DOMI-641873 format. One line per 8 residues: number of its first residue (from 1); for each residue x negated, y, z negated of C-alpha. Coordinates in pm, 1 decimal. Layout:
BEGIN
NUM) X/Y/Z; ...
This chain:
BEGIN
1) 3029.6/2495.7/-1874.1; 2738.6/2316.4/-1707.1; 2437.8/2184.5/-1898.1; 2127.3/2402.9/-1897.1; 1928.2/2362.9/-1576.4; 2210.0/2217.1/-1364.7; 2425.0/2401.6/-1116.0; 2751.3/2319.0/-946.4
9) 2821.8/2408.2/-587.8; 3156.0/2516.6/-448.8; 3181.7/2524.3/-70.8; 3460.8/2706.6/111.5; 3490.8/2644.4/485.9; 3718.5/2846.2/716.7; 3849.5/2629.9/1002.5; 4060.4/2889.8/1178.4
17) 4391.9/3077.0/1148.5; 4491.7/2998.6/786.1; 4307.3/2670.1/723.6; 4038.6/2635.4/457.8; 3857.4/2343.9/294.5; 3736.7/2387.6/-62.7; 3480.6/2126.4/-175.7; 3308.8/2080.7/-508.3
25) 3241.7/1831.0/-784.1; 3302.5/1540.3/-544.1; 3649.4/1661.7/-448.3; 3796.5/1815.5/-134.3; 4106.4/2032.6/-100.5; 4243.4/2126.1/242.4; 4467.7/2432.5/250.8; 4668.8/2479.7/568.4
33) 5033.5/2575.7/601.0; 5047.2/2409.6/947.3; 4827.5/2096.5/934.7; 5095.4/1829.1/989.2; 5224.6/1828.0/1346.5; 4959.1/2069.8/1470.2; 4759.5/1921.4/1760.7; 4466.6/2152.3/1678.7
41) 4453.7/2031.1/1316.5; 4195.5/1752.9/1352.8; 4020.4/1743.4/1016.5; 3860.9/1411.0/928.3
């Protein structure tokens, strides 16, 4: 639960095929079943 007057933001970004980044509360989660070894997987 957030304090009254404050809001949290959750950002979901689609990068292509099956890759998503979920960001919120100062944390980042990258979901991709084929990130390692994929030449097109260039997330920084």
